[in-house]
C-alpha positions as CSV (number, residue, x, y, z in Angstrom):
1,X,42.7,51.0,18.8
2,X,40.5,53.8,17.5
3,X,37.5,52.3,15.7
4,X,34.5,53.6,13.9
5,X,32.3,50.9,12.5
6,X,29.4,51.8,10.3
7,X,26.4,49.6,9.8
8,X,22.9,49.7,8.5
9,X,23.5,50.3,4.8
10,X,21.8,48.4,2.0
11,X,19.4,48.6,-0.9
12,X,16.3,50.6,-0.5
13,X,13.6,51.8,-2.9
14,X,13.1,55.5,-3.6
15,X,11.0,57.1,-0.9
16,X,12.1,54.5,1.6
17,X,14.1,54.9,4.8
18,X,17.2,53.6,6.4
19,X,19.1,54.1,9.6
20,X,22.8,54.1,9.7
21,X,24.8,53.5,12.9
22,X,28.4,54.2,13.7
23,X,29.9,52.5,16.8
24,X,32.9,54.2,18.2
25,X,35.6,52.9,20.5
26,X,39.2,53.8,21.5
27,X,38.7,57.5,22.2
28,X,36.6,59.8,24.4
29,X,33.5,59.8,22.3
30,X,31.5,62.5,24.2
31,X,34.0,65.3,23.5
32,X,34.2,64.7,19.7
33,X,32.1,66.3,17.0
34,X,30.6,63.5,14.9
35,X,29.7,63.6,11.2
36,X,28.4,61.6,8.4
37,X,29.9,62.0,5.0
38,X,29.2,60.3,1.7
39,X,31.0,59.6,-1.5
40,X,29.5,58.5,-4.8
41,X,31.7,56.8,-7.4
42,X,34.1,59.2,-9.1
43,X,33.1,62.0,-6.7
44,X,34.6,63.7,-3.7
45,X,33.6,62.9,-0.2
46,X,31.0,65.4,1.0
47,X,29.5,66.3,4.3
48,X,26.0,65.1,4.9
49,X,25.4,66.0,8.6
50,X,27.3,66.9,11.7
51,X,26.4,66.8,15.4
52,X,28.7,68.6,17.8
53,X,29.8,67.4,21.2
54,X,27.1,69.8,22.6
55,X,24.4,68.3,20.4
56,X,24.1,71.0,17.8
57,X,23.4,69.8,14.3
58,X,24.0,70.9,10.7
59,X,22.9,69.4,7.5
60,X,23.8,69.6,3.8
61,X,21.0,71.4,1.9
62,X,20.4,68.3,-0.1
63,X,19.3,66.2,2.9
64,X,17.8,68.9,5.1
65,X,14.3,67.9,6.2
66,X,14.9,64.2,5.2
67,X,17.8,63.1,7.3
68,X,18.4,63.3,11.1
69,X,21.7,62.9,12.9
70,X,21.7,61.9,16.5
71,X,24.1,60.6,19.1
72,X,24.0,58.4,22.2
73,X,27.1,59.1,24.2
74,X,26.3,56.3,26.6
75,X,26.5,53.9,23.7
76,X,29.4,55.7,21.9
77,X,27.2,55.6,18.8
78,X,26.1,58.2,16.2
79,X,23.1,57.6,14.0
80,X,21.9,58.9,10.7
81,X,18.2,58.4,10.1
82,X,17.5,58.7,6.4
83,X,14.0,59.2,5.0
84,X,12.4,60.0,1.7
85,X,15.5,58.5,0.0
86,X,16.3,59.5,-3.5
87,X,18.5,57.8,-6.1
88,X,21.0,60.6,-5.7
89,X,21.5,59.6,-2.1
90,X,23.3,56.5,-3.4
91,X,26.8,56.5,-2.0
92,X,29.2,55.1,0.5
93,X,28.5,56.7,3.8
94,X,31.3,57.3,6.2
95,X,31.4,58.2,9.9
96,X,33.9,60.8,11.1
97,X,35.0,61.9,14.6
98,X,36.8,65.2,15.1
99,X,38.3,66.9,18.1
100,X,41.1,69.6,17.8
101,X,43.7,68.0,15.5
102,X,42.2,64.5,15.8
103,X,40.2,63.1,13.0
104,X,39.1,59.5,12.6
105,X,37.2,57.7,9.8
106,X,35.3,54.6,9.5
107,X,35.4,52.2,6.6
108,X,32.0,53.1,5.2
109,X,28.7,51.4,4.5
110,X,27.0,51.3,1.1
111,X,23.6,52.8,0.5
112,X,21.9,52.2,-2.8
113,X,18.6,53.8,-3.6
114,X,17.1,52.2,-6.6
115,X,13.8,50.8,-7.9
């Protein structure tokens, strides 16, 4: 079974930090591009950050300089380190794996930024 399991979400104050993890199994993790997406209530799912199989990264303008995506192929895990969090970062965060026509999604983890 292909599985992507996110963890690390929770409630954090503005200006705080949080690290999300996505543990993958059931596919060859190292050849997949990995991404983090988020979806606020009533909104569309949007790309937050991506890290390619080769380690290259791209970020949404809204999180650039605050978030860092990384991967550990030995652990089949991708991370999203979030800092300087803002209320507008509040959303469900989803892990995605993509390779050619394959695309897998996790169930998501909630991040709430509020004072």
